[in-house]
C-alpha positions as CSV (number, residue, x, y, z in Angstrom):
1,M,52.5,42.2,115.7
2,E,54.2,38.6,115.7
3,Q,55.1,37.7,111.9
4,L,54.3,34.2,110.5
5,K,57.4,33.3,108.9
6,E,55.4,29.9,107.5
7,L,53.0,31.7,105.8
8,A,53.2,34.0,101.9
9,F,50.7,35.0,99.9
10,Y,51.5,35.6,95.7
11,G,51.7,39.2,94.4
12,L,49.9,40.0,91.6
13,A,48.0,36.4,91.8
14,G,46.2,36.0,88.3
15,A,46.1,38.5,85.6
16,P,46.6,42.2,87.3
17,R,45.1,45.4,86.1
18,S,48.6,47.3,87.0
19,P,51.7,46.0,88.1
20,A,51.9,48.7,90.8
21,D,49.5,46.7,92.4
22,L,52.3,44.8,93.9
23,L,53.0,47.8,96.3
24,D,49.8,47.8,98.5
25,E,49.9,44.5,98.0
26,C,53.5,44.6,100.1
27,R,52.4,46.7,102.2
28,D,49.8,45.2,103.2
29,G,51.3,41.5,103.4
30,E,53.8,42.6,105.6
31,A,51.7,44.9,108.3
32,L,48.9,41.5,108.3
33,G,52.4,39.3,109.0
34,F,52.6,37.7,106.7
35,G,56.2,36.2,106.2
36,S,57.3,36.4,102.3
37,V,56.0,37.2,98.9
38,F,56.0,35.0,96.2
39,L,56.6,36.7,92.6
40,S,55.7,34.8,89.7
41,E,56.8,35.9,86.3
42,R,54.6,36.4,82.8
43,F,56.1,37.8,79.9
44,N,53.8,41.0,80.3
45,V,53.6,43.2,82.8
46,K,55.3,40.5,85.5
47,E,58.5,40.9,84.5
48,I,60.8,39.6,87.6
49,V,63.7,41.5,87.9
50,T,61.3,44.6,88.2
51,L,58.6,43.8,90.8
52,S,61.2,42.2,93.4
53,G,63.2,45.8,93.5
54,A,59.9,46.5,93.7
55,A,59.0,44.7,96.5
56,A,61.9,45.5,98.3
57,A,61.9,48.9,98.1
58,C,58.8,48.9,99.6
59,T,59.2,46.4,102.5
60,T,61.6,46.3,105.6
61,S,60.7,42.3,107.1
62,L,58.9,40.3,104.3
63,G,60.9,37.3,102.9
64,I,60.8,37.7,99.0
65,A,61.1,35.0,96.1
66,T,60.8,34.2,92.5
67,G,58.6,31.8,92.3
68,V,59.5,31.4,89.8
69,T,61.7,32.7,86.9
70,N,63.9,30.7,84.4
71,H,67.2,30.1,84.2
72,N,67.4,30.5,80.2
73,T,65.6,33.6,79.5
74,R,68.9,35.7,80.7
75,H,72.4,35.5,80.6
76,P,73.5,33.3,83.6
77,M,75.8,36.7,84.5
78,V,72.5,38.6,84.7
79,T,70.9,36.4,87.4
80,A,73.6,35.6,89.5
81,S,74.0,39.3,89.4
82,Y,70.4,40.7,89.8
83,A,70.2,37.8,92.7
84,T,73.0,39.3,94.5
85,T,72.1,43.0,94.0
86,M,69.0,41.7,95.7
87,H,70.6,39.9,98.5
88,R,72.5,43.1,99.3
89,L,69.3,45.0,98.8
90,T,67.3,43.2,100.8
91,G,69.4,41.9,103.7
92,G,69.7,38.8,103.0
93,R,65.8,38.8,102.4
94,F,65.7,37.3,98.6
95,T,65.3,33.5,97.3
96,L,65.9,32.7,93.4
97,G,63.7,30.8,92.6
98,L,64.0,28.6,89.6
99,G,61.3,25.8,87.3
100,R,61.3,24.1,84.2
101,G,58.9,26.8,82.3
102,M,56.3,25.8,80.3
103,D,57.6,23.5,77.0
104,R,54.4,25.0,74.1
105,M,55.7,28.9,75.5
106,F,59.0,27.7,75.0
107,D,58.5,25.9,71.6
108,A,56.6,29.5,70.6
109,F,60.2,31.8,71.9
110,G,62.5,29.6,70.1
111,L,64.3,27.8,73.2
112,A,65.0,24.4,74.3
113,H,63.1,22.9,76.8
114,I,64.9,22.9,80.5
115,T,66.0,19.9,82.1
116,S,66.9,18.3,85.6
117,A,70.1,18.2,84.6
118,Q,70.5,21.9,83.4
119,L,68.6,23.4,86.7
120,E,71.6,21.0,88.8
121,D,74.4,22.5,86.6
122,I,72.6,26.1,86.9
123,A,72.7,26.0,90.4
124,G,76.2,25.1,91.0
125,V,77.3,27.5,88.3
126,F,75.2,30.3,90.4
127,R,76.5,29.5,93.6
128,R,80.5,29.2,92.6
129,L,79.6,32.8,91.0
130,W,78.5,34.2,94.6
131,H,81.2,32.9,96.6
132,G,83.9,34.8,94.9
133,E,84.7,32.1,92.1
134,T,86.0,32.4,88.8
135,V,83.6,30.0,85.8
136,L,86.3,29.3,83.3
137,G,85.9,27.1,79.8
138,H,82.7,25.5,81.7
139,D,80.5,23.1,79.8
140,G,78.0,21.7,80.9
141,P,74.0,20.7,80.2
142,A,73.0,24.4,81.3
143,G,75.3,25.9,78.5
144,S,78.8,26.8,77.6
145,W,80.9,29.9,78.7
146,P,84.9,30.6,78.6
147,A,84.6,32.7,81.6
148,L,82.1,34.3,84.0
149,A,82.9,35.8,87.6
150,L,81.4,38.4,89.6
151,D,83.9,39.2,92.0
152,P,86.4,37.5,93.8
153,D,85.4,39.1,97.8
154,F,81.9,37.8,97.5
155,R,81.0,34.9,100.2
156,E,77.0,35.5,99.4
157,D,74.9,32.8,100.7
158,I,71.7,33.0,98.5
159,P,69.1,30.5,98.9
160,M,67.7,29.1,95.8
161,L,64.4,27.0,95.6
162,I,62.7,25.1,92.8
163,S,59.3,24.6,91.5
164,A,58.8,20.9,91.2
165,F,56.1,18.9,90.1
166,G,57.7,15.1,88.8
167,P,59.4,12.3,90.4
168,H,62.4,14.1,88.7
169,S,62.1,17.5,89.6
170,L,61.3,16.8,93.4
171,E,64.7,14.5,93.8
172,L,66.7,17.6,92.8
173,A,64.6,19.3,94.8
174,G,65.9,17.6,97.6
175,R,69.3,16.7,96.2
176,V,70.3,20.1,95.7
177,F,67.9,22.8,96.1
178,D,67.2,24.8,99.8
179,G,63.4,25.0,99.0
180,V,60.6,23.5,96.7
181,L,57.8,25.1,95.6
182,L,55.1,22.8,95.1
183,H,51.9,23.2,93.2
184,T,48.3,24.5,93.8
185,F,45.8,21.8,93.8
186,F,47.4,18.6,95.4
187,T,45.1,16.6,96.8
188,D,46.5,14.9,100.8
189,E,48.0,12.2,99.4
190,T,50.1,13.7,96.7
191,M,51.3,16.0,99.3
192,Q,52.5,13.3,101.7
193,R,54.1,10.9,98.9
194,V,55.6,14.3,97.4
195,T,56.9,15.5,100.5
196,D,58.2,11.9,101.0
197,I,60.6,12.1,97.5
198,V,62.1,15.3,98.9
199,H,63.1,13.8,101.7
200,R,64.3,10.4,100.4
201,A,66.6,12.7,97.6
202,A,68.0,14.5,100.7
203,E,69.2,12.1,103.0
204,Q,70.5,9.8,99.8
205,A,72.8,13.0,98.8
206,G,73.5,12.9,102.6
207,R,71.9,16.1,103.4
208,D,69.2,16.8,106.5
209,P,66.2,16.3,105.2
210,A,64.7,19.3,107.6
211,S,66.7,21.7,105.3
212,V,64.8,21.6,102.4
213,R,62.2,23.9,103.1
214,I,58.9,22.2,101.3
215,W,56.3,24.9,100.9
216,S,52.6,24.3,100.1
217,C,50.9,26.6,97.3
218,F,47.7,26.7,98.8
219,A,44.4,28.1,96.8
220,V,42.4,29.8,99.3
221,I,39.3,31.4,98.0
222,G,36.5,32.4,101.2
223,D,32.8,32.8,100.9
224,W,33.1,36.2,101.7
225,L,35.0,37.0,98.0
226,P,32.2,37.5,95.3
227,E,30.8,34.2,93.4
228,D,31.9,35.8,89.8
229,V,35.7,35.9,91.4
230,R,35.6,32.9,93.2
231,L,34.5,31.3,90.3
232,K,37.8,32.8,88.4
233,K,40.1,31.8,91.5
234,T,39.2,28.1,91.4
235,V,37.6,26.4,87.9
236,G,39.1,29.5,86.3
237,R,42.8,28.8,87.8
238,M,42.5,24.6,87.5
239,A,41.0,25.1,84.0
240,T,44.1,27.1,83.1
241,Y,46.2,24.8,84.8
242,L,44.7,22.2,82.5
243,Q,45.1,23.6,79.9
244,A,49.2,23.9,80.2
245,Y,49.8,20.4,81.9
246,G,46.9,18.9,82.3
247,D,48.4,15.3,81.5
248,L,51.0,15.8,84.5
249,M,48.9,17.4,87.1
250,V,46.3,14.3,86.3
251,R,48.9,11.9,86.7
252,T,50.5,13.1,90.0
253,N,47.3,13.5,91.9
254,G,46.1,9.9,90.2
255,W,43.1,11.6,88.7
256,D,41.0,10.0,85.4
257,P,42.7,10.9,82.1
258,A,39.4,10.2,80.9
259,V,38.0,13.5,82.6
260,L,40.9,15.3,81.1
261,A,39.6,13.9,77.8
262,R,36.4,15.3,77.9
263,F,37.6,18.5,79.0
264,R,40.0,19.0,76.4
265,A,37.9,17.8,73.3
266,D,35.2,20.8,75.1
267,P,34.1,22.7,71.4
268,F,34.2,26.2,74.0
269,V,38.2,25.0,75.5
270,A,39.6,23.8,72.9
271,G,39.4,26.7,70.8
272,F,39.9,29.1,73.3
273,R,43.0,31.5,72.9
274,G,44.7,32.5,76.1
275,A,44.1,31.7,79.5
276,L,41.1,30.8,80.7
277,D,41.3,32.6,84.1
278,A,42.3,35.4,82.7
279,K,40.0,36.0,79.6
280,A,36.7,33.6,80.3
281,T,33.8,35.5,81.2
282,T,31.8,34.7,84.4
283,S,29.6,32.7,82.1
284,E,31.7,30.7,80.2
285,L,33.5,29.4,83.5
286,E,30.1,28.3,84.7
287,H,30.1,26.3,81.7
288,V,33.9,25.4,81.7
289,A,33.0,24.1,85.8
290,A,30.4,21.8,84.3
291,L,33.7,19.7,82.6
292,I,35.6,19.7,86.1
293,P,34.8,17.2,88.9
294,D,34.4,18.8,92.4
295,E,37.2,16.6,94.0
296,W,39.5,17.9,91.5
297,L,38.2,21.2,93.1
298,A,38.6,20.3,96.7
299,A,42.1,20.6,97.8
300,A,41.9,24.6,98.5
301,G,40.6,26.1,101.4
302,T,37.1,27.3,101.3
303,G,34.4,27.9,103.2
304,S,34.4,30.3,105.9
305,P,37.4,32.6,107.3
306,A,37.4,29.5,110.5
307,Q,37.1,26.9,107.5
308,C,40.0,28.6,105.0
309,A,42.6,28.4,108.9
310,D,41.6,24.8,109.5
311,A,42.6,24.2,105.9
312,V,45.7,26.2,106.2
313,L,46.9,24.2,109.2
314,H,46.4,21.0,107.8
315,Q,48.8,21.4,104.9
316,F,51.2,20.9,107.8
317,A,49.8,17.7,108.9
318,V,50.3,16.2,105.4
319,G,53.9,17.4,105.3
320,A,54.2,21.0,104.2
321,D,56.5,23.7,106.1
322,S,55.6,26.5,105.2
323,V,51.8,27.4,102.7
324,I,51.4,30.2,100.3
325,L,48.4,31.5,100.3
326,H,47.6,31.3,96.8
327,G,44.9,33.2,94.7
328,A,43.8,36.2,96.4
329,A,45.9,39.7,97.5
330,P,46.9,40.3,100.9
331,A,43.8,42.5,101.9
332,E,41.1,39.4,100.6
333,L,42.9,36.7,102.8
334,A,42.9,39.4,106.1
335,P,39.4,37.2,107.5
336,V,41.8,34.1,107.4
337,I,44.9,35.3,108.9
338,D,42.9,36.4,111.9
339,A,40.8,33.0,112.1
340,Y,44.9,31.5,111.4
341,R,45.9,33.2,114.8
342,S,43.9,32.0,116.8
343,I,44.4,28.9,116.0
344,R,48.4,28.3,115.4
345,P,50.5,26.6,117.9
346,D,52.8,28.3,120.3
347,G,56.4,28.1,119.0
348,R,56.3,25.8,115.8
349,F,57.5,27.3,113.9
350,D,59.7,29.6,115.2
351,H,62.9,28.0,113.8
352,L,61.8,29.6,110.2
353,A,63.5,32.2,108.7
354,A,62.0,35.0,107.6
355,N,63.7,34.4,104.2
356,P,61.7,31.7,102.3
357,G,64.6,29.7,100.9
358,G,66.0,29.7,104.7
């Protein structure tokens, strides 16, 4: 079966019952022909180093990306050696994905907020270490270290991607990184605009814009899933994003901020503790659904398998190079993959690597 290198899935999407579920998901995803698995990190049972090693051990062709981790939660020597280990363990199937994280969480943990300057700085440090350099007396935005070194014989080309939302992160992606992971529920207009920002920044930095792989993170919630599951993966997921960084999401998509204000002022939402997609009941999510406009949820693949497949293919028309089918396990996405294969353009994606940053 031909590998669909332009498509990926998220491992352990949402709130998993057990991290062990990832093993079957990766086997299922590889059997269906997915090109890659993206692994998000939550500080519960989704610790990224453990999960990526498990994904590597139970697959042979699937690309693996951290989607994403934060550079300030581990010492750079730990992250650099982790990435090298994964790179060699998988025969070059691994991409290190970095992101800013959530400011409120970092405040609670006593960590400084991540800046674009820090991400650019640490990317340079990692690349130097992977190419056998000893980094002496580094004093930059990402930190100060007397000496960092892995192995002078290393000549490892390990792709890196960045999750990007606002213009500064998007410009950084085009200037420095090998790939960029966009956010879920981006409108067509937003997709085209952010793609232009990435390409323009790459060009200004003297890079080939086509060398930066743009990943759309596209919610696919088909009508063959139970209604309560669809509610959790649409309304619940959107509500959780609005809890975490609603202002940025609304501003990026050009939505009405008054709607966000009403959402936040709702007594149930204001008093809820935890992520709505993980903790809210079906009846609670039905209440939340009345607070979120249908057009905010429209940037997703919904309906029949054929409709979902059409929606996935449309992401390439609005700027994506690759698409993560977000919000469901591979077994749940099997009907979409079957429908997608029937409309997939011959040869269009032959240039893509299985490595999600390649």
